[in-house]
C-alpha positions in Angstrom: -17.1 13.9 3.1 -17.1 10.6 1.3 -18.1 10.8 -2.4 -18.1 7.6 -4.5 -16.2 8.1 -7.7 -17.6 7.2 -11.1 -16.5 4.0 -12.6 -13.6 4.3 -15.0 -13.7 3.2 -18.7 -13.2 -0.6 -19.1 -9.7 -1.9 -19.7 -8.7 -5.1 -21.4 -7.9 -8.3 -19.5 -4.4 -8.0 -21.0 -4.0 -4.5 -19.4 -5.2 -5.8 -16.0 -2.7 -8.6 -16.2 0.1 -6.1 -16.4 -0.6 -4.8 -12.9 1.5 -6.8 -10.4 -0.3 -6.8 -7.0 1.5 -8.7 -4.3 1.1 -9.3 -0.6 3.8 -8.2 1.8 4.2 -8.0 5.6 5.0 -4.6 7.1 8.3 -5.0 9.1 8.6 -1.4 10.2 6.5 1.8 10.4 8.1 5.1 11.3 6.8 8.7 11.3 7.2 10.7 8.1 7.3 14.3 9.4 8.5 15.7 6.0 5.3 14.5 4.2 2.7 17.1 3.3 -0.1 15.0 4.8 0.4 12.9 7.9 2.0 9.6 6.8 4.2 6.7 7.8 7.3 5.4 6.1 6.9 1.6 5.7 9.4 -1.2 5.2 7.6 -4.2 3.6 8.8 -7.8 3.1 7.6 -9.0 -0.3 9.2 -12.4 -0.1 11.0 -13.3 -3.3 10.7 -9.6 -4.5 12.7 -8.5 -1.4 12.3 -5.7 1.1 10.7 -2.6 -0.3 9.9 0.9 1.0 6.6 2.8 0.7 4.8 5.6 2.5 1.1 5.5 3.5 -1.3 8.1 4.7 -2.9 5.9 7.3 -2.1 7.7 10.5 -5.7 8.3 11.5 -6.7 4.6 11.6 -3.5 2.8 12.4 -0.6 3.2 14.9 2.9 2.3 14.0 2.7 -0.7 16.4 -0.6 -1.9 14.8 1.0 -1.8 11.3 4.0 -4.0 12.2 3.3 -7.6 11.1 0.2 -6.7 9.1 -0.1 -8.0 5.6 -1.0 -5.5 2.9 -1.6 -5.6 -0.9 1.0 -3.7 -2.9 1.3 -2.7 -6.5 4.9 -3.6 -7.3 5.4 -2.5 -10.9 4.7 1.2 -10.9 8.3 2.2 -10.5 9.8 4.4 -7.8 8.2 7.6 -6.7 10.0 10.5 -5.0 7.9 11.7 -2.0 9.8 14.6 -0.5 13.1 13.2 0.7 11.8 9.6 0.5 11.7 7.2 -2.4 8.7 4.9 -2.4 9.2 1.6 -4.3 5.7 0.1 -4.1 2.2 1.4 -3.7 0.3 0.2 -0.7 -3.4 -0.1 -1.5 -6.4 0.9 0.4 -9.9 2.3 0.4 -11.3 5.6 1.6 -13.9 5.3 4.4 -16.8 7.8 4.9 -14.5 10.3 6.5 -11.8 10.1 3.9 -9.4 7.9 6.0 -7.5 5.2 4.2 -8.4 1.6 5.2 -5.7 -0.8 4.1 -6.4 -3.6 1.6 -5.3 -6.9 3.0 -5.9 -10.6 2.5 -8.6 -12.2 4.7 -6.1 -14.9 5.8 -2.3 -15.0 6.0 -0.6 -16.0 2.8 3.1 -16.2 1.8 4.8 -12.9 1.2 5.1 -12.1 -2.4 1.9 -14.0 -3.4 0.4 -12.5 -6.5 -3.3 -11.3 -6.5 -5.1 -13.5 -9.0 
């Protein structure tokens, strides 16, 4: 069941500026059967930052076909993360709905790949 989390302690503007959130277009979404929770492997075009890989636990709300061509917001400076046999290079962002499913964060209108969240 959905339970809103408590707000975190404030951070400085300087700390926030260190988080690099960019828009990218999902080029490919494939099943990720080795993941502990149902997920897809994603290939994302981040424009000048290049093509990056990620995984996302969004199988309840999105099909592979619906994801292709969709723009999403990605944190690009967290470093690589090993997820089973897969290496994720960016974090795709989203929100939990009332049932705990992830709803992807995305721009309201199409913007150039690699655009930075301001």
